[in-house]
C-alpha positions in Angstrom: -80.5 32.1 -2.4 -77.7 30.5 -0.3 -75.7 32.6 0.9 -71.5 31.8 2.5 -70.0 33.0 4.5 -67.3 34.5 6.7 -66.9 37.0 10.6 -63.6 37.7 9.8 -62.8 39.0 13.5 -63.6 35.7 15.0 -62.3 33.1 13.1 -61.0 34.9 10.0 -61.0 30.7 8.5 -64.1 29.5 8.7 -67.0 29.7 6.0 -70.1 29.0 7.2 -73.3 28.2 5.3 -74.8 27.8 3.3 -77.6 30.0 4.4 -80.6 30.4 2.6 -81.9 33.9 2.2 -85.2 34.4 0.6 -83.9 38.3 0.1 -82.1 39.3 -3.3 -80.3 42.2 -1.2 -77.3 41.6 0.9 -78.3 44.1 3.6 -81.1 41.1 4.1 -78.6 38.6 3.8 -75.8 39.8 6.4 -78.6 39.6 8.8 -79.6 36.1 8.0 -76.1 35.8 8.1 -76.1 37.1 11.6 -78.8 35.2 13.2 -77.2 32.0 11.6 -73.8 32.3 13.4 -75.8 33.9 16.6 -77.9 30.6 17.3 -75.1 27.8 15.6 -71.6 29.1 16.6 -71.6 30.8 19.5 -72.5 34.2 18.4 -74.4 34.6 21.8 -70.5 35.6 23.1 -69.2 38.1 20.4 -69.1 41.9 21.2 -70.6 43.3 18.3 -70.7 45.1 16.2 -69.0 42.0 14.2 -68.1 42.6 10.6 -69.9 39.5 8.3 -68.0 39.1 4.6 -70.6 37.1 1.7 -69.7 34.9 -0.7 -72.0 33.2 -3.4 -69.8 30.1 -3.1 -68.1 28.8 -0.6 -64.7 29.0 -2.2 -65.9 32.1 -4.4 -64.5 35.9 -4.6 -66.5 38.1 -1.6 -69.5 39.8 -2.7 -69.2 42.8 -0.1 -68.7 43.2 3.4 -71.5 44.4 6.4 -71.3 45.4 10.1 -73.9 44.0 12.2 -74.9 45.0 15.2 -77.1 43.2 17.6 -79.9 44.7 18.9 -80.9 43.4 22.7 -84.9 43.3 23.5 -84.9 42.7 27.3 -88.0 40.3 28.3 -89.7 39.2 31.4 -91.8 36.0 33.2 -93.4 36.4 36.1 -94.0 33.5 38.1 -95.6 32.2 41.3 -93.6 31.9 43.9 -96.1 31.0 46.4 -96.5 34.5 48.8 -99.7 36.4 49.2 -99.9 40.8 50.0 
């Protein structure tokens, strides 16, 4: 299933997609769209949570609006620095 989406708070007129979601429910589709927005449309610069409006076609009627929160998970990687104790 392909989904199109808008992020009204950021780019009200821009429609993104299609984003492929094999998951049938709107909540899962909104999460897939949020990841797409984060990776390809400067979503890392946004202030989350964001509202996503979902559409079945690029110019179709809105299916729903869902708020999506970004969960941050810190990741630490240590390397050698040449010093020994």
